[in-house]
All heavy atoms as a GROMACS GRO file, in nm:
protein
  637
    1ILE      N    1   2.627   1.892   1.646
    1ILE     CA    2   2.648   1.755   1.584
    1ILE      C    3   2.795   1.743   1.554
    1ILE      O    4   2.851   1.845   1.486
    1ILE     CB    5   2.551   1.735   1.458
    1ILE    CG1    6   2.400   1.735   1.502
    1ILE    CG2    7   2.600   1.612   1.387
    1ILE    CD1    8   2.320   1.730   1.375
    2ALA      N    9   2.857   1.647   1.595
    2ALA     CA   10   3.001   1.622   1.562
    2ALA      C   11   3.020   1.569   1.428
    2ALA      O   12   2.949   1.486   1.378
    2ALA     CB   13   3.068   1.527   1.664
    3THR      N   14   3.132   1.619   1.360
    3THR     CA   15   3.171   1.560   1.224
    3THR      C   16   3.228   1.426   1.259
    3THR      O   17   3.268   1.389   1.363
    3THR     CB   18   3.265   1.651   1.156
    3THR    OG1   19   3.388   1.660   1.234
    3THR    CG2   20   3.206   1.791   1.150
    4SER      N   21   3.255   1.351   1.138
    4SER     CA   22   3.325   1.222   1.154
    4SER      C   23   3.462   1.243   1.210
    4SER      O   24   3.513   1.155   1.286
    4SER     CB   25   3.312   1.150   1.026
    4SER     OG   26   3.379   1.228   0.920
    5TRP      N   27   3.529   1.352   1.171
    5TRP     CA   28   3.667   1.372   1.228
    5TRP      C   29   3.654   1.404   1.355
    5TRP      O   30   3.753   1.355   1.437
    5TRP     CB   31   3.730   1.499   1.156
    5TRP     CG   32   3.774   1.470   1.015
    5TRP    CD1   33   3.730   1.507   0.895
    5TRP    CD2   34   3.869   1.368   0.972
    5TRP    NE1   35   3.791   1.464   0.790
    5TRP    CE2   36   3.882   1.370   0.832
    5TRP    CE3   37   3.968   1.299   1.053
    5TRP    CZ2   38   3.986   1.298   0.756
    5TRP    CZ3   39   4.058   1.219   0.975
    5TRP    CH2   40   4.066   1.228   0.835
    6GLU      N   41   3.565   1.494   1.412
    6GLU     CA   42   3.556   1.518   1.549
    6GLU      C   43   3.521   1.385   1.639
    6GLU      O   44   3.566   1.368   1.739
    6GLU     CB   45   3.439   1.612   1.574
    6GLU     CG   46   3.484   1.753   1.529
    6GLU     CD   47   3.368   1.859   1.528
    6GLU    OE1   48   3.254   1.816   1.511
    6GLU    OE2   49   3.402   1.979   1.536
    7ARG      N   50   3.432   1.315   1.582
    7ARG     CA   51   3.405   1.183   1.649
    7ARG      C   52   3.528   1.093   1.667
    7ARG      O   53   3.551   1.032   1.772
    7ARG     CB   54   3.290   1.095   1.580
    7ARG     CG   55   3.153   1.155   1.601
    7ARG     CD   56   3.047   1.066   1.553
    7ARG     NE   57   3.040   1.034   1.416
    7ARG     CZ   58   2.993   1.104   1.321
    7ARG    NH1   59   2.919   1.217   1.349
    7ARG    NH2   60   3.000   1.070   1.188
    8LEU      N   61   3.620   1.095   1.558
    8LEU     CA   62   3.737   1.015   1.564
    8LEU      C   63   3.828   1.056   1.670
    8LEU      O   64   3.883   0.987   1.753
    8LEU     CB   65   3.804   1.021   1.425
    8LEU     CG   66   3.927   0.937   1.410
    8LEU    CD1   67   3.897   0.785   1.432
    8LEU    CD2   68   3.984   0.944   1.274
    9VAL      N   69   3.846   1.207   1.689
    9VAL     CA   70   3.925   1.262   1.785
    9VAL      C   71   3.862   1.233   1.921
    9VAL      O   72   3.945   1.204   2.013
    9VAL     CB   73   3.940   1.404   1.760
    9VAL    CG1   74   4.002   1.480   1.872
    9VAL    CG2   75   4.031   1.434   1.623
   10ILE      N   76   3.733   1.241   1.939
   10ILE     CA   77   3.672   1.213   2.071
   10ILE      C   78   3.710   1.065   2.105
   10ILE      O   79   3.737   1.044   2.218
   10ILE     CB   80   3.514   1.242   2.056
   10ILE    CG1   81   3.495   1.381   2.044
   10ILE    CG2   82   3.442   1.166   2.169
   10ILE    CD1   83   3.351   1.422   2.002
   11GLU      N   84   3.684   0.976   2.025
   11GLU     CA   85   3.707   0.832   2.043
   11GLU      C   86   3.865   0.811   2.080
   11GLU      O   87   3.899   0.732   2.181
   11GLU     CB   88   3.672   0.741   1.929
   11GLU     CG   89   3.686   0.600   1.946
   11GLU     CD   90   3.657   0.523   1.826
   11GLU    OE1   91   3.599   0.563   1.729
   11GLU    OE2   92   3.697   0.392   1.824
   12TYR      N   93   3.956   0.885   2.011
   12TYR     CA   94   4.090   0.868   2.035
   12TYR      C   95   4.136   0.915   2.170
   12TYR      O   96   4.213   0.861   2.235
   12TYR     CB   97   4.169   0.920   1.923
   12TYR     CG   98   4.329   0.916   1.934
   12TYR    CD1   99   4.396   0.805   1.932
   12TYR    CD2  100   4.400   1.041   1.954
   12TYR    CE1  101   4.526   0.809   1.939
   12TYR    CE2  102   4.525   1.040   1.961
   12TYR     CZ  103   4.584   0.928   1.956
   12TYR     OH  104   4.731   0.927   1.976
   13THR      N  105   4.088   1.044   2.192
   13THR     CA  106   4.132   1.116   2.312
   13THR      C  107   4.046   1.099   2.443
   13THR      O  108   4.105   1.120   2.550
   13THR     CB  109   4.144   1.268   2.287
   13THR    OG1  110   4.004   1.312   2.259
   13THR    CG2  111   4.239   1.299   2.164
   14GLY      N  112   3.930   1.063   2.421
   14GLY     CA  113   3.838   1.060   2.535
   14GLY      C  114   3.786   1.190   2.576
   14GLY      O  115   3.715   1.206   2.687
   15LEU      N  116   3.812   1.299   2.501
   15LEU     CA  117   3.759   1.432   2.521
   15LEU      C  118   3.606   1.434   2.487
   15LEU      O  119   3.571   1.345   2.412
   15LEU     CB  120   3.835   1.532   2.447
   15LEU     CG  121   3.980   1.547   2.480
   15LEU    CD1  122   4.044   1.651   2.377
   15LEU    CD2  123   4.005   1.612   2.623
   16ASN      N  124   3.545   1.530   2.543
   16ASN     CA  125   3.398   1.541   2.490
   16ASN      C  126   3.397   1.651   2.377
   16ASN      O  127   3.490   1.709   2.352
   16ASN     CB  128   3.300   1.578   2.608
   16ASN     CG  129   3.335   1.708   2.670
   16ASN    OD1  130   3.355   1.806   2.591
   16ASN    ND2  131   3.325   1.725   2.792
   17ILE      N  132   3.278   1.663   2.304
   17ILE     CA  133   3.271   1.744   2.202
   17ILE      C  134   3.304   1.910   2.232
   17ILE      O  135   3.361   1.970   2.154
   17ILE     CB  136   3.134   1.739   2.133
   17ILE    CG1  137   3.118   1.824   1.999
   17ILE    CG2  138   3.020   1.784   2.225
   17ILE    CD1  139   3.198   1.772   1.886
   18PHE      N  140   3.274   1.936   2.348
   18PHE     CA  141   3.294   2.084   2.387
   18PHE      C  142   3.450   2.099   2.407
   18PHE      O  143   3.499   2.186   2.366
   18PHE     CB  144   3.227   2.110   2.523
   18PHE     CG  145   3.077   2.107   2.510
   18PHE    CD1  146   3.013   1.993   2.569
   18PHE    CD2  147   3.004   2.182   2.426
   18PHE    CE1  148   2.872   1.981   2.550
   18PHE    CE2  149   2.868   2.169   2.411
   18PHE     CZ  150   2.798   2.074   2.475
   19GLN      N  151   3.518   1.991   2.464
   19GLN     CA  152   3.660   2.007   2.484
   19GLN      C  153   3.741   2.004   2.358
   19GLN      O  154   3.827   2.078   2.327
   19GLN     CB  155   3.710   1.893   2.572
   19GLN     CG  156   3.669   1.901   2.718
   19GLN     CD  157   3.698   1.776   2.791
   19GLN    OE1  158   3.668   1.666   2.747
   19GLN    NE2  159   3.742   1.789   2.914
   20VAL      N  160   3.683   1.932   2.258
   20VAL     CA  161   3.749   1.919   2.124
   20VAL      C  162   3.722   2.054   2.055
   20VAL      O  163   3.808   2.109   1.991
   20VAL     CB  164   3.676   1.808   2.034
   20VAL    CG1  165   3.724   1.821   1.887
   20VAL    CG2  166   3.714   1.669   2.099
   21GLY      N  167   3.606   2.112   2.070
   21GLY     CA  168   3.584   2.246   2.008
   21GLY      C  169   3.667   2.354   2.071
   21GLY      O  170   3.693   2.455   2.004
   22GLU      N  171   3.713   2.341   2.197
   22GLU     CA  172   3.792   2.431   2.258
   22GLU      C  173   3.956   2.425   2.222
   22GLU      O  174   4.021   2.512   2.253
   22GLU     CB  175   3.780   2.422   2.413
   22GLU     CG  176   3.642   2.447   2.458
   22GLU     CD  177   3.622   2.585   2.507
   22GLU    OE1  178   3.711   2.662   2.550
   22GLU    OE2  179   3.509   2.630   2.477
   23LEU      N  180   3.977   2.308   2.158
   23LEU     CA  181   4.119   2.294   2.122
   23LEU      C  182   4.177   2.404   2.022
   23LEU      O  183   4.104   2.443   1.934
   23LEU     CB  184   4.145   2.155   2.062
   23LEU     CG  185   4.126   2.033   2.141
   23LEU    CD1  186   4.132   1.907   2.058
   23LEU    CD2  187   4.235   2.036   2.240
   24ASP      N  188   4.301   2.436   2.029
   24ASP     CA  189   4.365   2.520   1.940
   24ASP      C  190   4.366   2.446   1.801
   24ASP      O  191   4.372   2.326   1.807
   24ASP     CB  192   4.516   2.549   1.985
   24ASP     CG  193   4.587   2.626   1.893
   24ASP    OD1  194   4.579   2.744   1.866
   24ASP    OD2  195   4.682   2.558   1.821
   25TYR      N  196   4.354   2.519   1.694
   25TYR     CA  197   4.330   2.459   1.568
   25TYR      C  198   4.450   2.353   1.540
   25TYR      O  199   4.431   2.252   1.488
   25TYR     CB  200   4.315   2.547   1.455
   25TYR     CG  201   4.281   2.493   1.330
   25TYR    CD1  202   4.164   2.419   1.304
   25TYR    CD2  203   4.370   2.509   1.210
   25TYR    CE1  204   4.132   2.356   1.187
   25TYR    CE2  205   4.331   2.448   1.092
   25TYR     CZ  206   4.215   2.375   1.078
   25TYR     OH  207   4.186   2.314   0.952
   26LEU      N  208   4.568   2.393   1.559
   26LEU     CA  209   4.688   2.309   1.525
   26LEU      C  210   4.690   2.190   1.611
   26LEU      O  211   4.724   2.083   1.563
   26LEU     CB  212   4.820   2.392   1.543
   26LEU     CG  213   4.836   2.509   1.434
   26LEU    CD1  214   4.967   2.572   1.459
   26LEU    CD2  215   4.828   2.452   1.289
   27ASP      N  216   4.655   2.203   1.746
   27ASP     CA  217   4.648   2.093   1.822
   27ASP      C  218   4.536   1.996   1.781
   27ASP      O  219   4.557   1.869   1.780
   27ASP     CB  220   4.615   2.134   1.985
   27ASP     CG  221   4.724   2.213   2.037
   27ASP    OD1  222   4.844   2.199   1.995
   27ASP    OD2  223   4.694   2.284   2.137
   28TYR      N  224   4.416   2.051   1.738
   28TYR     CA  225   4.327   1.958   1.685
   28TYR      C  226   4.371   1.892   1.566
   28TYR      O  227   4.336   1.769   1.539
   28TYR     CB  228   4.200   2.045   1.653
   28TYR     CG  229   4.091   1.978   1.559
   28TYR    CD1  230   4.011   1.886   1.630
   28TYR    CD2  231   4.072   1.993   1.427
   28TYR    CE1  232   3.912   1.811   1.548
   28TYR    CE2  233   3.990   1.922   1.352
   28TYR     CZ  234   3.916   1.831   1.416
   28TYR     OH  235   3.812   1.763   1.335
   29LEU      N  236   4.435   1.949   1.472
   29LEU     CA  237   4.492   1.890   1.346
   29LEU      C  238   4.586   1.773   1.382
   29LEU      O  239   4.591   1.674   1.324
   29LEU     CB  240   4.555   1.994   1.248
   29LEU     CG  241   4.458   2.093   1.187
   29LEU    CD1  242   4.537   2.179   1.095
   29LEU    CD2  243   4.355   2.007   1.104
   30ARG      N  244   4.672   1.803   1.485
   30ARG     CA  245   4.768   1.694   1.528
   30ARG      C  246   4.690   1.580   1.585
   30ARG      O  247   4.736   1.457   1.554
   30ARG     CB  248   4.859   1.755   1.634
   30ARG     CG  249   4.971   1.832   1.568
   30ARG     CD  250   5.084   1.872   1.677
   30ARG     NE  251   5.144   2.000   1.646
   30ARG     CZ  252   5.106   2.112   1.700
   30ARG    NH1  253   5.026   2.119   1.805
   30ARG    NH2  254   5.166   2.218   1.659
   31LEU      N  255   4.592   1.597   1.661
   31LEU     CA  256   4.511   1.486   1.720
   31LEU      C  257   4.438   1.421   1.614
   31LEU      O  258   4.425   1.300   1.626
   31LEU     CB  259   4.418   1.550   1.831
   31LEU     CG  260   4.481   1.583   1.966
   31LEU    CD1  261   4.394   1.649   2.056
   31LEU    CD2  262   4.544   1.475   2.035
   32ARG      N  263   4.383   1.495   1.527
   32ARG     CA  264   4.310   1.425   1.418
   32ARG      C  265   4.399   1.335   1.333
   32ARG      O  266   4.376   1.228   1.301
   32ARG     CB  267   4.250   1.538   1.320
   32ARG     CG  268   4.164   1.485   1.219
   32ARG     CD  269   4.096   1.594   1.143
   32ARG     NE  270   4.171   1.614   1.029
   32ARG     CZ  271   4.134   1.691   0.924
   32ARG    NH1  272   4.014   1.755   0.929
   32ARG    NH2  273   4.212   1.724   0.822
   33ARG      N  274   4.529   1.380   1.308
   33ARG     CA  275   4.622   1.301   1.226
   33ARG      C  276   4.659   1.179   1.312
   33ARG      O  277   4.652   1.059   1.267
   33ARG     CB  278   4.754   1.382   1.214
   33ARG     CG  279   4.860   1.297   1.142
   33ARG     CD  280   4.988   1.378   1.148
   33ARG     NE  281   5.108   1.310   1.090
   33ARG     CZ  282   5.169   1.225   1.154
   33ARG    NH1  283   5.151   1.200   1.293
   33ARG    NH2  284   5.275   1.150   1.103
   34ASP      N  285   4.681   1.186   1.443
   34ASP     CA  286   4.718   1.073   1.528
   34ASP      C  287   4.599   0.990   1.544
   34ASP      O  288   4.620   0.865   1.539
   34ASP     CB  289   4.764   1.132   1.672
   34ASP     CG  290   4.896   1.209   1.672
   34ASP    OD1  291   4.966   1.195   1.566
   34ASP    OD2  292   4.920   1.269   1.764
   35ALA      N  293   4.480   1.045   1.550
   35ALA     CA  294   4.358   0.955   1.564
   35ALA      C  295   4.343   0.873   1.440
   35ALA      O  296   4.302   0.759   1.447
   35ALA     CB  297   4.238   1.046   1.591
   36PHE      N  298   4.366   0.929   1.325
   36PHE     CA  299   4.351   0.865   1.190
   36PHE      C  300   4.451   0.745   1.188
   36PHE      O  301   4.410   0.635   1.153
   36PHE     CB  302   4.366   0.957   1.077
   36PHE     CG  303   4.363   0.893   0.947
   36PHE    CD1  304   4.240   0.863   0.888
   36PHE    CD2  305   4.482   0.861   0.873
   36PHE    CE1  306   4.229   0.806   0.764
   36PHE    CE2  307   4.466   0.798   0.750
   36PHE     CZ  308   4.343   0.768   0.702
   37ILE      N  309   4.573   0.769   1.214
   37ILE     CA  310   4.673   0.667   1.218
   37ILE      C  311   4.638   0.558   1.318
   37ILE      O  312   4.650   0.443   1.286
   37ILE     CB  313   4.814   0.723   1.253
   37ILE    CG1  314   4.862   0.822   1.148
   37ILE    CG2  315   4.919   0.619   1.276
   37ILE    CD1  316   4.984   0.900   1.162
   38TRP      N  317   4.598   0.597   1.440
   38TRP     CA  318   4.559   0.492   1.532
   38TRP      C  319   4.433   0.409   1.484
   38TRP      O  320   4.439   0.289   1.496
   38TRP     CB  321   4.508   0.578   1.668
   38TRP     CG  322   4.439   0.488   1.762
   38TRP    CD1  323   4.494   0.396   1.846
   38TRP    CD2  324   4.311   0.480   1.782
   38TRP    NE1  325   4.386   0.342   1.922
   38TRP    CE2  326   4.276   0.392   1.886
   38TRP    CE3  327   4.190   0.564   1.724
   38TRP    CZ2  328   4.144   0.370   1.936
   38TRP    CZ3  329   4.065   0.530   1.779
   38TRP    CH2  330   4.043   0.441   1.887
   39HIS      N  331   4.333   0.481   1.427
   39HIS     CA  332   4.224   0.409   1.367
   39HIS      C  333   4.264   0.312   1.256
   39HIS      O  334   4.223   0.206   1.265
   39HIS     CB  335   4.120   0.504   1.324
   39HIS     CG  336   3.998   0.444   1.261
   39HIS    ND1  337   3.907   0.382   1.345
   39HIS    CD2  338   3.949   0.440   1.143
   39HIS    CE1  339   3.805   0.328   1.266
   39HIS    NE2  340   3.840   0.364   1.149
   40MET      N  341   4.350   0.351   1.167
   40MET     CA  342   4.390   0.266   1.062
   40MET      C  343   4.469   0.162   1.099
   40MET      O  344   4.467   0.052   1.038
   40MET     CB  345   4.466   0.359   0.946
   40MET     CG  346   4.376   0.464   0.884
   40MET     SD  347   4.238   0.394   0.792
   40MET     CE  348   4.317   0.328   0.652
   41SER      N  349   4.539   0.173   1.206
   41SER     CA  350   4.631   0.071   1.245
   41SER      C  351   4.557  -0.042   1.323
   41SER      O  352   4.620  -0.148   1.360
   41SER     CB  353   4.747   0.129   1.342
   41SER     OG  354   4.697   0.163   1.464
   42GLN      N  355   4.426  -0.028   1.333
   42GLN     CA  356   4.347  -0.141   1.401
   42GLN      C  357   4.325  -0.254   1.312
   42GLN      O  358   4.290  -0.367   1.359
   42GLN     CB  359   4.221  -0.080   1.442
   42GLN     CG  360   4.225   0.044   1.538
   42GLN     CD  361   4.292   0.012   1.667
   42GLN    OE1  362   4.254  -0.083   1.740
   42GLN    NE2  363   4.380   0.094   1.716
   43THR      N  364   4.338  -0.246   1.180
   43THR     CA  365   4.313  -0.353   1.093
   43THR      C  366   4.445  -0.382   1.004
   43THR      O  367   4.524  -0.296   0.996
   43THR     CB  368   4.196  -0.330   0.996
   43THR    OG1  369   4.228  -0.215   0.911
   43THR    CG2  370   4.064  -0.290   1.082
   44GLU      N  371   4.446  -0.503   0.950
   44GLU     CA  372   4.556  -0.528   0.853
   44GLU      C  373   4.545  -0.443   0.735
   44GLU      O  374   4.652  -0.399   0.678
   44GLU     CB  375   4.534  -0.678   0.817
   44GLU     CG  376   4.660  -0.733   0.744
   44GLU     CD  377   4.653  -0.888   0.734
   44GLU    OE1  378   4.622  -0.964   0.825
   44GLU    OE2  379   4.678  -0.934   0.623
   45LYS      N  380   4.425  -0.420   0.674
   45LYS     CA  381   4.419  -0.336   0.556
   45LYS      C  382   4.451  -0.187   0.589
   45LYS      O  383   4.519  -0.130   0.512
   45LYS     CB  384   4.269  -0.342   0.501
   45LYS     CG  385   4.236  -0.470   0.428
   45LYS     CD  386   4.112  -0.460   0.354
   45LYS     CE  387   4.137  -0.502   0.224
   45LYS     NZ  388   4.041  -0.471   0.119
   46GLY      N  389   4.420  -0.149   0.704
   46GLY     CA  390   4.464  -0.019   0.741
   46GLY      C  391   4.619  -0.005   0.751
   46GLY      O  392   4.676   0.095   0.719
   47GLU      N  393   4.679  -0.103   0.809
   47GLU     CA  394   4.822  -0.112   0.827
   47GLU      C  395   4.888  -0.100   0.690
   47GLU      O  396   4.982  -0.039   0.670
   47GLU     CB  397   4.875  -0.234   0.897
   47GLU     CG  398   4.850  -0.232   1.050
   47GLU     CD  399   4.961  -0.141   1.111
   47GLU    OE1  400   5.068  -0.120   1.054
   47GLU    OE2  401   4.924  -0.106   1.235
   48GLU      N  402   4.831  -0.177   0.594
   48GLU     CA  403   4.884  -0.175   0.459
   48GLU      C  404   4.862  -0.039   0.396
   48GLU      O  405   4.958   0.007   0.330
   48GLU     CB  406   4.804  -0.284   0.380
   48GLU     CG  407   4.853  -0.302   0.241
   48GLU     CD  408   4.763  -0.398   0.149
   48GLU    OE1  409   4.702  -0.482   0.211
   48GLU    OE2  410   4.783  -0.396   0.030
   49TYR      N  411   4.760   0.023   0.419
   49TYR     CA  412   4.732   0.159   0.375
   49TYR      C  413   4.847   0.249   0.428
   49TYR      O  414   4.901   0.332   0.355
   49TYR     CB  415   4.597   0.209   0.403
   49TYR     CG  416   4.576   0.355   0.380
   49TYR    CD1  417   4.531   0.400   0.244
   49TYR    CD2  418   4.602   0.446   0.479
   49TYR    CE1  419   4.521   0.521   0.219
   49TYR    CE2  420   4.587   0.580   0.443
   49TYR     CZ  421   4.545   0.630   0.315
   49TYR     OH  422   4.520   0.762   0.294
   50LEU      N  423   4.862   0.255   0.557
   50LEU     CA  424   4.957   0.347   0.634
   50LEU      C  425   5.106   0.317   0.574
   50LEU      O  426   5.176   0.401   0.547
   50LEU     CB  427   4.957   0.309   0.770
   50LEU     CG  428   4.831   0.371   0.846
   50LEU    CD1  429   4.831   0.328   0.988
   50LEU    CD2  430   4.805   0.526   0.825
   51ASN      N  431   5.141   0.180   0.558
   51ASN     CA  432   5.276   0.139   0.509
   51ASN      C  433   5.290   0.199   0.361
   51ASN      O  434   5.399   0.259   0.325
   51ASN     CB  435   5.300   0.000   0.510
   51ASN     CG  436   5.315  -0.048   0.656
   51ASN    OD1  437   5.357   0.024   0.738
   51ASN    ND2  438   5.279  -0.180   0.675
   52ASN      N  439   5.187   0.187   0.281
   52ASN     CA  440   5.193   0.236   0.137
   52ASN      C  441   5.205   0.380   0.139
   52ASN      O  442   5.280   0.432   0.064
   52ASN     CB  443   5.082   0.181   0.059
   52ASN     CG  444   5.094   0.051   0.014
   52ASN    OD1  445   5.206  -0.017   0.006
   52ASN    ND2  446   4.978  -0.029  -0.004
   53ALA      N  447   5.120   0.451   0.220
   53ALA     CA  448   5.124   0.602   0.220
   53ALA      C  449   5.267   0.649   0.264
   53ALA      O  450   5.322   0.741   0.219
   53ALA     CB  451   5.031   0.655   0.326
   54TRP      N  452   5.329   0.582   0.369
   54TRP     CA  453   5.452   0.622   0.418
   54TRP      C  454   5.555   0.602   0.302
   54TRP      O  455   5.645   0.688   0.270
   54TRP     CB  456   5.498   0.541   0.536
   54TRP     CG  457   5.649   0.572   0.582
   54TRP    CD1  458   5.672   0.672   0.666
   54TRP    CD2  459   5.754   0.498   0.544
   54TRP    NE1  460   5.809   0.672   0.680
   54TRP    CE2  461   5.869   0.560   0.619
   54TRP    CE3  462   5.782   0.380   0.462
   54TRP    CZ2  463   5.999   0.523   0.604
   54TRP    CZ3  464   5.912   0.354   0.449
   54TRP    CH2  465   6.017   0.406   0.515
   55ARG      N  466   5.551   0.481   0.237
   55ARG     CA  467   5.652   0.455   0.125
   55ARG      C  468   5.632   0.558   0.015
   55ARG      O  469   5.732   0.603  -0.044
   55ARG     CB  470   5.607   0.318   0.079
   55ARG     CG  471   5.704   0.265  -0.041
   55ARG     CD  472   5.678   0.127  -0.075
   55ARG     NE  473   5.540   0.097  -0.116
   55ARG     CZ  474   5.481   0.131  -0.229
   55ARG    NH1  475   5.560   0.204  -0.325
   55ARG    NH2  476   5.354   0.122  -0.252
   56LEU      N  477   5.515   0.595  -0.020
   56LEU     CA  478   5.486   0.699  -0.132
   56LEU      C  479   5.550   0.829  -0.092
   56LEU      O  480   5.578   0.911  -0.190
   56LEU     CB  481   5.351   0.697  -0.172
   56LEU     CG  482   5.294   0.574  -0.239
   56LEU    CD1  483   5.148   0.582  -0.259
   56LEU    CD2  484   5.373   0.544  -0.369
   57GLU      N  485   5.557   0.858   0.024
   57GLU     CA  486   5.609   0.989   0.060
   57GLU      C  487   5.765   0.996   0.062
   57GLU      O  488   5.816   1.110   0.069
   57GLU     CB  489   5.555   1.032   0.199
   57GLU     CG  490   5.420   1.079   0.199
   57GLU     CD  491   5.373   1.151   0.333
   57GLU    OE1  492   5.450   1.148   0.428
   57GLU    OE2  493   5.270   1.206   0.328
   58GLN      N  494   5.842   0.889   0.067
   58GLN     CA  495   5.977   0.870   0.073
   58GLN      C  496   6.033   0.944  -0.064
   58GLN      O  497   5.989   0.901  -0.174
   58GLN     CB  498   6.021   0.747   0.101
   58GLN     CG  499   5.967   0.681   0.225
   58GLN     CD  500   5.985   0.770   0.349
   58GLN    OE1  501   6.094   0.816   0.377
   58GLN    NE2  502   5.872   0.803   0.407
   59THR      N  503   6.140   1.028  -0.059
   59THR     CA  504   6.196   1.088  -0.167
   59THR      C  505   6.333   1.034  -0.191
   59THR      O  506   6.393   1.046  -0.293
   59THR     CB  507   6.199   1.242  -0.154
   59THR    OG1  508   6.261   1.270  -0.036
   59THR    CG2  509   6.048   1.296  -0.151
   60ALA      N  510   6.391   0.979  -0.083
   60ALA     CA  511   6.532   0.930  -0.096
   60ALA      C  512   6.532   0.780  -0.091
   60ALA      O  513   6.448   0.718  -0.020
   60ALA     CB  514   6.623   0.984   0.016
   61PRO      N  515   6.613   0.722  -0.174
   61PRO     CA  516   6.619   0.572  -0.175
   61PRO      C  517   6.679   0.524  -0.052
   61PRO      O  518   6.764   0.575   0.006
   61PRO     CB  519   6.704   0.526  -0.305
   61PRO     CG  520   6.789   0.652  -0.317
   61PRO     CD  521   6.714   0.770  -0.275
   62ASP      N  522   6.618   0.395  -0.010
   62ASP     CA  523   6.677   0.323   0.109
   62ASP      C  524   6.792   0.238   0.044
   62ASP      O  525   6.769   0.122   0.004
   62ASP     CB  526   6.570   0.245   0.176
   62ASP     CG  527   6.621   0.172   0.293
   62ASP    OD1  528   6.745   0.170   0.321
   62ASP    OD2  529   6.537   0.103   0.356
   63ARG      N  530   6.909   0.291   0.048
   63ARG     CA  531   7.023   0.224  -0.020
   63ARG      C  532   7.061   0.101   0.041
   63ARG      O  533   7.093   0.006  -0.015
   63ARG     CB  534   7.141   0.322  -0.025
   63ARG     CG  535   7.113   0.443  -0.123
   63ARG     CD  536   7.228   0.541  -0.123
   63ARG     NE  537   7.194   0.664  -0.176
   63ARG     CZ  538   7.184   0.687  -0.306
   63ARG    NH1  539   7.190   0.597  -0.395
   63ARG    NH2  540   7.156   0.814  -0.351
   64ASP      N  541   7.061   0.092   0.172
   64ASP     CA  542   7.096  -0.033   0.244
   64ASP      C  543   7.006  -0.149   0.213
   64ASP      O  544   7.044  -0.259   0.188
   64ASP     CB  545   7.094  -0.008   0.406
   64ASP     CG  546   7.206   0.079   0.442
   64ASP    OD1  547   7.314   0.082   0.368
   64ASP    OD2  548   7.198   0.136   0.545
   65SER      N  549   6.871  -0.119   0.205
   65SER     CA  550   6.782  -0.222   0.172
   65SER      C  551   6.794  -0.254   0.024
   65SER      O  552   6.784  -0.380  -0.009
   65SER     CB  553   6.628  -0.167   0.185
   65SER     OG  554   6.601  -0.152   0.328
   66LEU      N  555   6.819  -0.172  -0.060
   66LEU     CA  556   6.840  -0.208  -0.202
   66LEU      C  557   6.977  -0.290  -0.220
   66LEU      O  558   6.967  -0.383  -0.294
   66LEU     CB  559   6.858  -0.081  -0.291
   66LEU     CG  560   6.736   0.008  -0.303
   66LEU    CD1  561   6.770   0.134  -0.367
   66LEU    CD2  562   6.625  -0.070  -0.383
   67ARG      N  563   7.066  -0.258  -0.142
   67ARG     CA  564   7.199  -0.334  -0.157
   67ARG      C  565   7.169  -0.477  -0.108
   67ARG      O  566   7.212  -0.582  -0.171
   67ARG     CB  567   7.303  -0.273  -0.069
   67ARG     CG  568   7.369  -0.152  -0.140
   67ARG     CD  569   7.483  -0.092  -0.064
   67ARG     NE  570   7.529   0.023  -0.115
   67ARG     CZ  571   7.515   0.149  -0.066
   67ARG    NH1  572   7.453   0.159   0.050
   67ARG    NH2  573   7.564   0.254  -0.125
   68ARG      N  574   7.089  -0.495   0.001
   68ARG     CA  575   7.065  -0.626   0.058
   68ARG      C  576   6.978  -0.714  -0.045
   68ARG      O  577   6.999  -0.833  -0.063
   68ARG     CB  578   6.991  -0.620   0.193
   68ARG     CG  579   7.084  -0.594   0.312
   68ARG     CD  580   7.012  -0.612   0.446
   68ARG     NE  581   6.894  -0.532   0.449
   68ARG     CZ  582   6.880  -0.408   0.506
   68ARG    NH1  583   7.004  -0.345   0.549
   68ARG    NH2  584   6.771  -0.355   0.516
   69LYS      N  585   6.881  -0.647  -0.101
   69LYS     CA  586   6.797  -0.707  -0.197
   69LYS      C  587   6.864  -0.758  -0.317
   69LYS      O  588   6.853  -0.874  -0.359
   69LYS     CB  589   6.683  -0.623  -0.241
   69LYS     CG  590   6.581  -0.683  -0.342
   69LYS     CD  591   6.461  -0.602  -0.356
   69LYS     CE  592   6.365  -0.662  -0.443
   69LYS     NZ  593   6.320  -0.794  -0.418
   70PHE      N  594   6.962  -0.674  -0.370
   70PHE     CA  595   7.033  -0.711  -0.489
   70PHE      C  596   7.141  -0.825  -0.459
   70PHE      O  597   7.175  -0.905  -0.533
   70PHE     CB  598   7.103  -0.600  -0.559
   70PHE     CG  599   6.992  -0.520  -0.632
   70PHE    CD1  600   6.964  -0.378  -0.587
   70PHE    CD2  601   6.928  -0.570  -0.741
   70PHE    CE1  602   6.876  -0.311  -0.666
   70PHE    CE2  603   6.838  -0.501  -0.808
   70PHE     CZ  604   6.805  -0.372  -0.763
   71ARG      N  605   7.194  -0.818  -0.326
   71ARG     CA  606   7.291  -0.929  -0.289
   71ARG      C  607   7.217  -1.064  -0.276
   71ARG      O  608   7.267  -1.177  -0.321
   71ARG     CB  609   7.355  -0.902  -0.159
   71ARG     CG  610   7.464  -0.808  -0.172
   71ARG     CD  611   7.538  -0.787  -0.042
   71ARG     NE  612   7.600  -0.658  -0.027
   71ARG     CZ  613   7.586  -0.570   0.073
   71ARG    NH1  614   7.508  -0.597   0.175
   71ARG    NH2  615   7.640  -0.457   0.062
   72GLU      N  616   7.090  -1.059  -0.221
   72GLU     CA  617   7.012  -1.180  -0.220
   72GLU      C  618   6.977  -1.242  -0.349
   72GLU      O  619   6.979  -1.363  -0.369
   72GLU     CB  620   6.880  -1.159  -0.129
   72GLU     CG  621   6.902  -1.130   0.015
   72GLU     CD  622   6.772  -1.079   0.074
   72GLU    OE1  623   6.672  -1.081   0.008
   72GLU    OE2  624   6.782  -1.036   0.199
   73GLU      N  625   6.951  -1.164  -0.450
   73GLU     CA  626   6.910  -1.208  -0.579
   73GLU      C  627   7.023  -1.252  -0.664
   73GLU      O  628   7.014  -1.331  -0.757
   73GLU     CB  629   6.827  -1.091  -0.656
   73GLU     CG  630   6.693  -1.066  -0.591
   73GLU     CD  631   6.614  -0.952  -0.666
   73GLU    OE1  632   6.671  -0.912  -0.755
   73GLU    OE2  633   6.504  -0.922  -0.612
   74GLY      N  634   7.140  -1.195  -0.642
   74GLY     CA  635   7.259  -1.215  -0.729
   74GLY      C  636   7.329  -1.338  -0.695
   74GLY      O  637   7.312  -1.442  -0.661
   0.00000   0.00000   0.00000
């Protein structure tokens, strides 16, 4: 029985359950990540989730965007 993660990888790659089971663990994790992003990008709410997740991971300010924003408001 395939887990929900395995089913997602199967849907994304077209591999069967046995081929997914034979993948190197790191390759499986990369495909799982890519499959998740692909799946989430199918809907507007998913896109919003991905954009927020990306934004929250940023550690350095986007200085150019901040400058443009403050010029527009000023």
